[in-house]
N, C-alpha and C positions, 0 to 999 in steps of 0.2 A: 662683588661679588662676581668676579668673573665666572660663566658658564661651563658647564663640564659636557664638552661630547663624547660620544660614545660612535669610535670610530670602528666599524663595520665591512669587512672583505663582502664582495659580494656575493661570495657563498652561503655565508652565514645566512644573510636577511634572505634571501632565496630560500633555506634551506627553512624558518621560522615560518615563511609566508605558509609554505605547502603544507609544513604538520599543520597551522591553525584553521587549514579551511578543509580538509578534508573528509570530505563526507564516509558517512559511517557505510555499509556495502548492504545494496539493501535484497532484503530475500521475494524472489517472486516463485509462485508454483509454476512447475514445470509441468505440461502437458498433460504426462501419468495422473499426475496428482490431481491436473482441475478434472480431468474424465471421472475421478474416480467422485471426488467431491461432486460431480457433475451426475453420476448413477446412486449417487446416495438421493441427493434429492431429489431424483426421480421413483423412489422407491417412498416417499415421504406421502399426507396427504398433502392436501391443498393448503389446509389450514398450520401445516410443518412445515411447509415451504416458504409464504409468508409470515413465518414467525423468526427465519432463517434471514428473511430477506432482510426484515426490522431491525435487526439486530447487527447483519453488516451495515446497512442504509447509516447505521448509527456508526460505526466503526468509519466509515467515511466523508464523516464531516469533518470540516475545518475544525481545528482546535489552537486558536491564538498564532496564525499564519504557518501552520505545523504540518503539510502535507497528509494524507491518507496514507498509510502502504500502500506498497499496487499489490498486497495479496489479498487486501482487502477488496481492493478494486473486481481487479479479477471472479474474486468468490462472488462479490453484489452483483456483474456484467450473469455471472453462471443464472444464481438465482432468475436471477431478469427473464435469462432465456427460457428457462422449467417455467416460471409465470405463466410468459403469455405462450406456451404450447398450450399448458392448462387450460388458459380461457379460450385460446384458438378452438381450443376439439370440446369447451360445452357450451359454446358460442353457437 
């Protein structure tokens, strides 16, 4: 049985590849949203900030080779900065 080849034009194959590998747009926090999140953290107690840090840390773990969302990383860094400031004030 002869092999059947499907011929595509150059434009067709290029369109298929672009559609197949198009990443979803990733949401990131704006500067205002990040500042509001930091202000909310600063109003919490040490234990409250630690709990939020732990939850954001869990969100930032790798799951089956999938990168964590950028917004979760931004929140983790904001929590870390607030915790560091709190720890330097008490030390």
